[in-house]
Rosetta silent file (secondary structure, phi, psi, omega in degrees, C-alpha in Angstrom):
SEQUENCE: MRVSDTCAECLFDKQRHLKKDPAYLEEVRQILESRREEDTSPYLVYLFQQARERRFGKESPYGEVKREFNALVLSMEENMKKRIKASPDPLAKALLLARAGNYIDFGAMTHVDRNTFLSLFEDLSLSPHDQEILCSFRRECRSAGSFLLITDNCGEIILDRLFLEELKKEFPDLSLTVMVRGGEILNDAVMEDALFAGMDKAARIITNGGPVAGTVRSMLPEEAVKALEEADVILAKGQGNYESLSGQGMHVFYSFLCKCSLFTGRFGVPPLSGMFVEETEAGQIR
SCORE:     score description
SCORE:     0.000 S_00000001
   1 L     0.000  136.629 -179.354   79.115   88.489  127.504 S_00000001
   2 L   -65.597  141.634  177.941   78.985   89.397  131.187 S_00000001
   3 L   -89.011  108.206 -179.541   76.956   92.486  132.098 S_00000001
   4 L   -76.056  170.836  177.475   79.318   94.836  133.931 S_00000001
   5 H   -61.956  -36.839  177.623   78.184   97.508  136.396 S_00000001
   6 H   -64.019  -42.396  177.336   78.716  100.124  133.686 S_00000001
   7 H   -63.835  -39.875 -179.223   76.522   98.144  131.287 S_00000001
   8 H   -61.731  -42.605  178.592   73.890   97.756  134.003 S_00000001
   9 H   -64.491  -37.274  177.761   73.724  101.517  134.521 S_00000001
  10 H   -65.089  -43.775  178.235   73.389  102.014  130.769 S_00000001
  11 H   -60.951  -41.057  178.757   70.552   99.477  130.643 S_00000001
  12 H   -63.343  -43.962 -179.497   68.830  101.265  133.522 S_00000001
  13 H   -61.359  -36.903  178.137   69.140  104.646  131.796 S_00000001
  14 H   -62.997  -40.409  179.097   67.509  103.220  128.657 S_00000001
  15 H   -69.733  -35.366  177.500   64.515  102.085  130.710 S_00000001
  16 H   -65.623  -31.500  177.296   64.319  105.442  132.458 S_00000001
  17 H   -68.147  -33.540 -179.530   64.180  107.031  129.011 S_00000001
  18 H   -79.963  -45.046 -175.012   61.177  104.812  128.158 S_00000001
  19 L  -137.582  130.314 -179.565   59.291  104.999  131.466 S_00000001
  20 L  -101.644    9.484 -179.403   59.690  107.420  134.363 S_00000001
  21 L   -66.087  119.924 -175.640   57.384  105.464  136.683 S_00000001
  22 H   -59.379  -40.260 -178.601   59.258  105.070  140.030 S_00000001
  23 H   -66.143  -41.321  177.701   57.784  101.644  140.848 S_00000001
  24 H   -64.385  -45.599 -178.982   58.721  100.268  137.443 S_00000001
  25 H   -64.201  -32.137  175.623   62.243  101.685  137.629 S_00000001
  26 H   -66.441  -38.215  176.903   62.658  100.149  141.082 S_00000001
  27 H   -66.202  -39.809  175.838   61.732   96.763  139.612 S_00000001
  28 H   -59.428  -45.402  179.306   64.272   97.312  136.824 S_00000001
  29 H   -59.794  -41.177  179.280   66.892   98.133  139.440 S_00000001
  30 H   -65.823  -39.340  176.525   66.060   94.921  141.323 S_00000001
  31 H   -60.113  -44.383 -178.722   66.364   92.848  138.137 S_00000001
  32 H   -66.761  -41.812 -176.786   69.796   94.345  137.499 S_00000001
  33 H   -70.914  -24.682 -179.722   71.012   93.903  141.052 S_00000001
  34 L  -100.289   10.181 -178.975   69.938   90.247  141.133 S_00000001
  35 L   -60.372  148.790  178.598   71.370   89.370  137.699 S_00000001
  36 L   -93.312  164.227 -179.717   73.350   86.153  137.392 S_00000001
  37 L   -56.810  -37.799 -175.128   76.819   85.763  135.949 S_00000001
  38 L   -85.626   -6.340 -178.934   75.405   84.114  132.810 S_00000001
  39 L   -72.216  129.751  179.285   72.681   86.724  132.181 S_00000001
  40 L  -102.942  167.119  178.626   73.313   88.796  129.061 S_00000001
  41 H   -56.262  -45.208  178.943   71.948   92.208  128.095 S_00000001
  42 H   -58.370  -37.581  179.485   69.386   90.732  125.651 S_00000001
  43 H   -68.521  -41.222  178.999   67.997   88.501  128.392 S_00000001
  44 H   -65.193  -39.255  177.150   67.760   91.399  130.862 S_00000001
  45 H   -62.439  -37.361  174.560   65.991   93.565  128.272 S_00000001
  46 H   -59.995  -44.742  178.757   63.523   90.697  127.863 S_00000001
  47 H   -63.739  -39.119  177.208   62.899   90.733  131.639 S_00000001
  48 H   -60.001  -44.701 -177.767   62.399   94.507  131.557 S_00000001
  49 H   -65.247  -39.083  177.490   59.785   94.170  128.832 S_00000001
  50 H   -61.333  -41.806  179.255   57.959   91.465  130.766 S_00000001
  51 H   -65.783  -39.767 -179.255   57.876   93.748  133.818 S_00000001
  52 H   -65.213  -41.443 -179.285   56.685   96.685  131.720 S_00000001
  53 H   -68.615  -34.541  176.580   53.862   94.669  130.175 S_00000001
  54 H   -62.618  -36.120 -176.048   52.693   93.455  133.581 S_00000001
  55 H   -86.847  -38.263 -169.705   52.402   97.059  134.748 S_00000001
  56 H  -121.862   -1.057 -176.592   51.290   98.923  131.634 S_00000001
  57 L    83.112  174.790 -179.692   50.027   96.312  129.175 S_00000001
  58 L   -70.351  133.499  179.142   51.440   95.553  125.738 S_00000001
  59 L  -131.486  161.881  175.894   52.919   98.587  124.012 S_00000001
  60 L  -128.914   69.904 -175.607   54.701   99.250  120.728 S_00000001
  61 L   -65.654  -17.100 -178.294   57.046  102.148  121.519 S_00000001
  62 L  -110.306   10.324 -177.956   59.131  101.456  118.404 S_00000001
  63 H   -57.766  -46.472 -179.364   56.298  100.826  115.945 S_00000001
  64 H   -68.085  -39.154  177.338   56.628  104.171  114.181 S_00000001
  65 H   -59.878  -44.031 -178.715   60.423  103.914  114.128 S_00000001
  66 H   -64.075  -43.431  178.409   60.232  100.506  112.479 S_00000001
  67 H   -62.441  -42.163 -178.978   57.848  101.726  109.800 S_00000001
  68 H   -61.863  -49.090 -174.315   60.044  104.768  109.135 S_00000001
  69 H   -78.906  -29.460  172.379   63.306  102.885  108.730 S_00000001
  70 H   -62.188  -44.217  179.738   61.820   99.950  106.822 S_00000001
  71 H   -66.366  -41.251 -179.910   60.386  102.440  104.329 S_00000001
  72 H   -60.826  -50.057 -177.174   63.636  104.439  104.184 S_00000001
  73 H   -68.617  -35.606  176.733   65.845  101.439  103.459 S_00000001
  74 H   -61.785  -36.091  178.418   63.361  100.024  100.973 S_00000001
  75 H   -68.539  -19.757  179.725   63.545  103.336   99.098 S_00000001
  76 H   -90.455   -6.826 -169.070   67.344  102.887   98.951 S_00000001
  77 H   -57.551  -47.989 -176.488   67.179   99.349   97.555 S_00000001
  78 H   -62.707  -40.745  177.169   67.636  100.081   93.857 S_00000001
  79 H   -63.594  -40.697  178.856   70.629  102.319   94.522 S_00000001
  80 H   -64.335  -40.212  179.013   72.148   99.660   96.781 S_00000001
  81 H   -62.590  -40.236  178.985   71.651   97.005   94.096 S_00000001
  82 H   -64.428  -40.894  179.262   73.436   99.193   91.555 S_00000001
  83 H   -65.254  -38.726  178.423   76.366   99.681   93.921 S_00000001
  84 H   -65.793  -46.677 -177.787   76.589   95.949   94.536 S_00000001
  85 H   -63.790  -34.923 -178.251   76.430   95.124   90.830 S_00000001
  86 H   -78.763  -11.982 -176.014   79.101   97.729   89.986 S_00000001
  87 L   -77.253  143.835  174.322   81.499   96.414   92.625 S_00000001
  88 L   -66.523  -18.360  177.466   84.428   94.154   91.661 S_00000001
  89 L  -134.078   84.620 -175.468   83.405   92.028   94.658 S_00000001
  90 H   -57.822  -37.858 -179.423   79.577   92.100   94.933 S_00000001
  91 H   -65.090  -42.895  178.547   79.445   89.836   97.994 S_00000001
  92 H   -63.144  -42.898  179.506   81.891   92.021   99.909 S_00000001
  93 H   -63.420  -42.169  179.164   79.972   95.166   98.958 S_00000001
  94 H   -64.496  -37.083  176.914   76.677   93.606  100.050 S_00000001
  95 H   -62.900  -43.886 -179.616   78.266   92.590  103.359 S_00000001
  96 H   -64.997  -41.990  179.300   79.474   96.158  103.946 S_00000001
  97 H   -64.691  -42.989  179.147   76.092   97.674  103.123 S_00000001
  98 H   -65.923  -33.829  177.748   74.294   95.244  105.425 S_00000001
  99 H   -69.170  -39.811  176.875   76.768   96.012  108.199 S_00000001
 100 H   -60.527  -34.123  178.693   76.184   99.749  107.830 S_00000001
 101 H   -64.442  -16.021 -179.573   72.483   99.008  108.271 S_00000001
 102 H   -69.113   -6.228  177.543   73.228   97.715  111.765 S_00000001
 103 H   -62.128  -28.688 -173.150   73.261  101.352  112.935 S_00000001
 104 L   -73.649   82.609 -171.000   69.451  101.282  113.346 S_00000001
 105 L  -143.252   99.662  178.883   69.568  100.219  116.988 S_00000001
 106 L   -85.485   -0.592  173.789   67.484  101.875  119.700 S_00000001
 107 L   -83.297  -43.530 -178.719   68.682   99.286  122.202 S_00000001
 108 L   -84.426  -24.433 -176.645   72.337  100.280  122.096 S_00000001
 109 L  -127.930  144.688  177.431   71.693  103.977  121.436 S_00000001
 110 L   -73.718  -35.160 -176.293   69.178  106.443  122.833 S_00000001
 111 L  -129.347  129.942  174.981   69.003  108.375  119.564 S_00000001
 112 L  -109.632  116.139 -174.681   69.303  107.109  115.990 S_00000001
 113 L   -95.535  125.012 -177.148   70.068  109.973  113.621 S_00000001
 114 H   -60.039  -42.517 -179.312   68.823  109.633  110.051 S_00000001
 115 H   -66.960  -39.293  175.984   71.655  111.746  108.590 S_00000001
 116 H   -61.697  -43.542  178.214   74.293  109.764  110.459 S_00000001
 117 H   -56.786  -49.929 -178.310   72.729  106.570  109.149 S_00000001
 118 H   -64.589  -34.115 -179.030   72.854  107.772  105.543 S_00000001
 119 H   -66.720  -24.089 -178.508   76.445  108.986  105.936 S_00000001
 120 L   -67.364  -16.348 -179.067   77.580  105.471  106.861 S_00000001
 121 L   -93.196   -1.412 -171.937   76.982  104.364  103.264 S_00000001
 122 L   -76.439  -39.348 -175.206   79.201  107.026  101.710 S_00000001
 123 L  -136.777   90.637 -175.833   82.653  105.485  102.067 S_00000001
 124 L  -111.446  128.893  176.740   82.630  101.734  102.558 S_00000001
 125 L  -152.722  154.594  177.829   85.697   99.536  102.299 S_00000001
 126 L   -81.476  132.639  172.128   87.017   96.327  103.775 S_00000001
 127 L   -76.063  164.112  175.123   89.797   96.615  106.328 S_00000001
 128 H   -54.864  -38.009  178.015   92.681   94.122  106.089 S_00000001
 129 H   -66.467  -42.676  176.122   91.094   92.256  108.997 S_00000001
 130 H   -55.826  -44.594 -177.991   87.705   92.221  107.215 S_00000001
 131 H   -62.456  -39.922  178.748   89.396   90.769  104.132 S_00000001
 132 H   -63.744  -45.077 -179.018   91.020   88.035  106.186 S_00000001
 133 H   -70.306  -35.050  177.792   87.727   87.034  107.810 S_00000001
 134 H   -64.120  -37.612  175.845   85.892   87.220  104.481 S_00000001
 135 H   -61.312  -43.130  178.176   88.399   84.758  103.023 S_00000001
 136 H   -65.136  -41.667  178.880   87.681   82.394  105.908 S_00000001
 137 H   -59.880  -46.394  179.675   83.939   82.936  105.467 S_00000001
 138 H   -64.882  -39.283  178.844   84.116   82.081  101.777 S_00000001
 139 H   -60.157  -42.485  178.986   86.233   79.024  102.501 S_00000001
 140 H   -66.675  -40.327 -178.028   83.589   77.751  104.926 S_00000001
 141 H   -67.227  -31.727 -179.298   80.762   78.456  102.473 S_00000001
 142 H   -61.201  -34.015 -177.180   82.461   76.522   99.672 S_00000001
 143 L  -103.418    8.451 -174.719   82.211   73.276  101.595 S_00000001
 144 L   -96.558  154.700  173.059   78.886   74.025  103.302 S_00000001
 145 L  -108.686  -25.440 -176.188   75.391   72.797  102.576 S_00000001
 146 E  -134.778  145.370 -176.669   73.445   75.021  104.962 S_00000001
 147 E  -133.727  133.383  177.862   73.718   78.645  106.052 S_00000001
 148 E  -118.973  123.493  172.927   71.991   80.426  108.941 S_00000001
 149 E  -105.908  123.047  175.991   71.681   84.216  109.130 S_00000001
 150 E  -102.613  113.336 -171.252   70.577   85.569  112.515 S_00000001
 151 L   -85.439  174.395 -178.589   69.206   89.045  111.904 S_00000001
 152 L  -126.915  -80.814 -166.020   69.046   92.104  114.138 S_00000001
 153 E  -108.121  161.972  169.398   67.165   95.297  113.281 S_00000001
 154 L   -59.985  161.029 -179.376   64.346   96.649  111.149 S_00000001
 155 L    72.153  -60.089  176.659   65.530   98.356  107.960 S_00000001
 156 H   -52.457  -35.118 -174.963   68.809   96.476  108.207 S_00000001
 157 H   -65.014  -25.032  175.497   66.957   93.281  107.281 S_00000001
 158 H   -67.811  -41.225  176.735   66.330   94.628  103.761 S_00000001
 159 H   -69.741  -32.645  174.672   70.081   94.978  103.266 S_00000001
 160 H   -60.902  -39.242  179.027   70.521   91.510  104.772 S_00000001
 161 H   -64.838  -39.038  176.311   68.280   90.176  102.015 S_00000001
 162 H   -62.919  -37.741  176.826   70.489   91.811   99.360 S_00000001
 163 H   -63.149  -44.492 -179.672   73.480   90.142  100.997 S_00000001
 164 H   -64.262  -35.121  177.524   71.763   86.739  100.886 S_00000001
 165 H   -62.586  -40.451  177.540   70.950   87.216   97.218 S_00000001
 166 H   -71.031  -37.515  177.980   74.654   87.743   96.476 S_00000001
 167 H   -60.520  -42.191 -179.885   75.611   84.832   98.715 S_00000001
 168 H   -66.788  -34.993  177.156   73.269   82.554   96.738 S_00000001
 169 H   -63.941  -41.356 -177.562   74.764   83.732   93.442 S_00000001
 170 H   -79.127  -33.104 -178.692   78.268   82.855   94.614 S_00000001
 171 L  -129.180   75.447 -172.067   77.269   79.646   96.418 S_00000001
 172 L   -64.056  -19.266 -178.569   74.138   78.373   94.629 S_00000001
 173 L   -86.401   -5.307 -179.645   74.096   75.050   96.500 S_00000001
 174 L   -71.630  133.604  171.177   73.729   76.686   99.921 S_00000001
 175 E   -90.778  121.624 -170.917   70.410   76.188  101.692 S_00000001
 176 E  -103.687  131.146  174.705   69.570   79.520  103.365 S_00000001
 177 E  -127.853  141.155  179.214   67.711   80.013  106.646 S_00000001
 178 E  -122.006  133.151  176.593   67.036   83.318  108.394 S_00000001
 179 E  -110.439  125.421  176.339   66.202   83.695  112.100 S_00000001
 180 E  -114.252  175.373  177.209   64.273   86.761  113.286 S_00000001
 181 E   -70.408  148.484 -177.129   62.901   87.681  116.715 S_00000001
 182 L   -90.765    2.067  178.135   59.795   85.804  117.785 S_00000001
 183 L  -166.582  161.231 -176.988   58.048   88.835  119.281 S_00000001
 184 L   -63.545  123.776  176.358   58.234   92.629  119.341 S_00000001
 185 L  -150.725  124.469 -176.356   61.297   93.822  121.258 S_00000001
 186 L    50.198 -139.617  176.968   62.978   97.203  120.768 S_00000001
 187 L  -107.566   27.250 -178.667   63.230   97.902  117.032 S_00000001
 188 E   -70.038  153.983 -178.395   64.427   94.395  116.188 S_00000001
 189 L   -76.336  131.087  174.873   63.178   92.620  113.073 S_00000001
 190 E  -116.042 -176.311 -176.998   60.295   90.161  113.515 S_00000001
 191 H   -55.245  -41.910  179.755   58.454   88.020  110.954 S_00000001
 192 H   -57.838  -41.667  179.153   56.390   90.997  109.757 S_00000001
 193 H   -68.170  -38.347  179.489   59.569   92.944  108.976 S_00000001
 194 H   -63.193  -41.734  179.229   61.106   89.946  107.218 S_00000001
 195 H   -69.242  -38.538  175.497   58.068   89.593  104.962 S_00000001
 196 H   -59.608  -37.677 -178.687   58.048   93.354  104.296 S_00000001
 197 L   -77.566   -7.533 -177.457   61.704   93.038  103.278 S_00000001
 198 L    77.120   19.910 -177.040   60.912   90.176  100.880 S_00000001
 199 H   -64.666  -25.831  179.399   63.117   87.819  102.858 S_00000001
 200 H   -66.831  -17.496  176.141   60.747   84.923  102.140 S_00000001
 201 H   -80.780  -16.964 -175.244   61.855   85.127   98.496 S_00000001
 202 L  -106.837  -27.120 -171.076   65.475   84.549   99.507 S_00000001
 203 L  -158.963  165.152  169.565   65.391   82.102  102.413 S_00000001
 204 E   -75.896  136.623 -176.908   63.382   80.020  104.845 S_00000001
 205 E  -111.376  130.924  173.785   62.383   82.182  107.822 S_00000001
 206 E  -129.219  173.580  178.331   62.211   80.968  111.421 S_00000001
 207 E  -123.939  164.691  176.168   62.060   82.823  114.753 S_00000001
 208 L   -83.842    4.804  170.771   63.935   82.686  118.047 S_00000001
 209 L    94.953  -14.730 -176.686   60.627   81.956  119.735 S_00000001
 210 L  -168.430 -178.472 -179.467   59.988   85.133  121.696 S_00000001
 211 L   -80.640   70.883 -179.082   60.633   88.843  122.287 S_00000001
 212 L  -123.402  124.760 -175.525   64.357   88.463  122.954 S_00000001
 213 L   -84.595   46.596 -179.737   66.848   90.911  121.391 S_00000001
 214 L  -179.121 -164.852 -178.897   69.469   88.229  120.941 S_00000001
 215 L  -123.050   85.919 -179.478   69.926   84.479  120.684 S_00000001
 216 L   -89.866  106.465 -169.885   69.579   82.999  124.166 S_00000001
 217 H   -54.804  -40.754 -176.682   70.049   79.293  123.533 S_00000001
 218 H   -67.778  -13.899 -178.022   68.057   78.124  126.562 S_00000001
 219 H  -105.637   -0.048 -176.637   65.012   80.074  125.321 S_00000001
 220 L   -77.125  142.991  172.827   65.038   78.915  121.695 S_00000001
 221 L   -72.157  167.327 -175.387   62.247   76.691  120.339 S_00000001
 222 H   -55.796  -42.021 -178.792   63.140   73.277  118.908 S_00000001
 223 H   -61.151  -41.019 -178.951   63.170   74.512  115.303 S_00000001
 224 H   -71.273  -39.761  177.384   65.654   77.277  116.113 S_00000001
 225 H   -60.688  -44.203  179.596   67.896   74.975  118.166 S_00000001
 226 H   -61.933  -44.019  179.270   67.977   72.514  115.266 S_00000001
 227 H   -61.860  -40.591 -179.362   68.832   75.272  112.787 S_00000001
 228 H   -66.731  -42.389 -176.584   71.620   76.521  115.048 S_00000001
 229 H   -75.426  -30.755 -173.851   73.089   73.061  115.592 S_00000001
 230 H   -96.620  -12.036 -179.445   72.826   71.876  111.997 S_00000001
 231 L   -65.949  133.539  176.523   73.966   74.996  110.120 S_00000001
 232 L   -76.575  -32.434  177.801   77.351   74.557  108.474 S_00000001
 233 E  -134.745  133.238  178.479   77.929   78.324  108.496 S_00000001
 234 E  -122.140  129.847  171.432   76.382   80.860  110.893 S_00000001
 235 E  -120.561  119.723 -179.623   76.446   84.640  110.470 S_00000001
 236 E  -111.236  128.802 -177.576   74.994   86.616  113.395 S_00000001
 237 E   -97.005  140.929  167.968   74.261   90.328  113.008 S_00000001
 238 L    90.023  160.339 -177.657   74.448   92.970  115.725 S_00000001
 239 H   -65.594  -39.754 -177.242   75.728   93.449  119.252 S_00000001
 240 H   -61.521  -39.786  177.334   72.831   91.606  120.914 S_00000001
 241 H   -69.561  -36.357  176.764   73.535   88.402  119.020 S_00000001
 242 H   -64.258  -45.845 -178.255   77.232   88.703  119.802 S_00000001
 243 H   -60.629  -38.781 -174.038   76.528   89.229  123.514 S_00000001
 244 H   -91.142  -19.790 -177.645   74.215   86.246  123.758 S_00000001
 245 H  -101.169  -32.925 -174.517   75.981   83.780  121.428 S_00000001
 246 L   -63.616  146.844 -179.978   79.694   84.310  122.001 S_00000001
 247 L    80.053   12.161 -178.445   81.419   81.920  124.360 S_00000001
 248 L   -99.126    9.340  177.618   78.900   79.124  123.675 S_00000001
 249 L    76.222   26.730  179.548   81.384   76.816  121.944 S_00000001
 250 L  -116.926  153.311  174.910   80.090   77.433  118.415 S_00000001
 251 L   -87.863  110.241 -174.247   81.800   78.464  115.212 S_00000001
 252 E  -137.677  139.323  168.463   80.112   81.768  114.342 S_00000001
 253 E   -96.544  140.220 -179.660   80.839   84.768  112.137 S_00000001
 254 E  -124.230  139.424  175.954   79.642   88.123  113.523 S_00000001
 255 E  -133.128  125.339 -177.452   78.964   91.382  111.700 S_00000001
 256 E  -165.129  167.522  168.004   78.055   94.576  113.566 S_00000001
 257 E  -101.334  144.315  177.143   78.835   98.217  114.282 S_00000001
 258 L   -83.520  108.139 -170.820   80.356   99.107  117.672 S_00000001
 259 L  -114.156    4.773  177.941   77.708  101.395  119.138 S_00000001
 260 L  -147.879  167.080 -174.389   78.550  101.541  122.847 S_00000001
 261 H   -63.894  -29.484  177.242   81.603  101.795  125.090 S_00000001
 262 H   -58.580  -43.743 -176.050   81.507   98.072  125.904 S_00000001
 263 H   -82.620  -37.870  176.935   82.156   97.206  122.263 S_00000001
 264 H   -63.856  -37.147  177.307   84.500  100.066  121.371 S_00000001
 265 H   -71.525  -41.040 -178.354   86.578   99.095  124.410 S_00000001
 266 H   -61.823  -38.594 -176.097   86.352   95.367  123.725 S_00000001
 267 H  -106.383   -2.890  176.509   87.640   95.763  120.163 S_00000001
 268 L    63.953   45.783 -176.869   89.733   98.920  120.612 S_00000001
 269 L  -132.950  162.524  176.194   87.998  100.928  117.890 S_00000001
 270 L   -71.070  162.568  176.548   86.176  104.296  117.562 S_00000001
 271 L   -56.597  143.196  179.096   82.366  104.495  117.818 S_00000001
 272 L    68.321   18.538  172.586   80.421  103.143  114.815 S_00000001
 273 L   -71.091  140.212  177.485   83.375  101.105  113.579 S_00000001
 274 E   -86.059  136.637  179.711   82.318   98.094  111.539 S_00000001
 275 E  -123.689  138.152  170.844   83.433   94.672  112.731 S_00000001
 276 E  -131.822  106.226 -173.190   83.502   91.330  110.926 S_00000001
 277 E  -127.870  162.169 -179.126   84.872   88.704  113.286 S_00000001
 278 E  -127.092  131.401  175.336   84.996   84.943  113.571 S_00000001
 279 E  -110.176  126.573  178.999   84.673   82.874  116.727 S_00000001
 280 L   -82.998  168.313  178.848   86.039   79.343  116.686 S_00000001
 281 L   -64.348  -22.127  177.722   84.519   76.450  118.595 S_00000001
 282 L   -81.571   -2.050  177.832   87.389   76.834  121.068 S_00000001
 283 L    90.647    6.438  178.845   86.145   80.362  121.828 S_00000001
 284 L   -78.891  129.354  176.754   88.925   82.240  120.054 S_00000001
 285 E  -101.736  127.145  177.090   87.760   85.538  118.511 S_00000001
 286 L  -137.266    0.000    0.000   89.661   86.761  115.508 S_00000001
């Protein structure tokens, strides 16, 4: 997705929130002003982090946040499992719970509120559009041999694992692969978070090769490119994956919450609305 001037200002404000150093912010401004048509927000955030590390060294500004939300969601696991098991459609319930987990996003939002996060799990239901896309998703999985889940955030990845467990129950012949970030970026899930979540018990885990908060095809290592090209069904979580993958001529399902004006405007929904959409190889989003 193209980075508009409004998006650029939002990206700049996020960096100003992290660092108030004038020289660094001037470099951020230059990166934004020289952006190319094909540059997406995840790629620009990657460039910001590279600039920050050159000036200030490697930092982990989201380390404590990641520990907090991984622990919080892990403490919710048994309750989530009970809700999934009690549901007339366990796969749909697991999908909804994992989508609610997409709220944990310090890239799209300046502040992540714990109470707001917990409230998102109180009343979950599929919209008619969700039901339509879920039918298509199931249809694709029935004839598929391989499935790729591209994850997004810490905490959320624990709920993603519960979703994969239900997916495997319904489609036992599916070979499951999970792609996480290849380096620390924002509060996105990396290999350490995947192992903490027990994802290695559910699927093969690979990375996107670097600290990129999305799936930038030109930056993927060979293993990730192969997984992307050979997967029969792809589910990508979060806004960053949508921004960097959509329009690439691939058949992809996306699940995310709309957490900024770009997405609420794009889909015509209120803030924090859950979306489950499908993109065809022809680029049609439905």
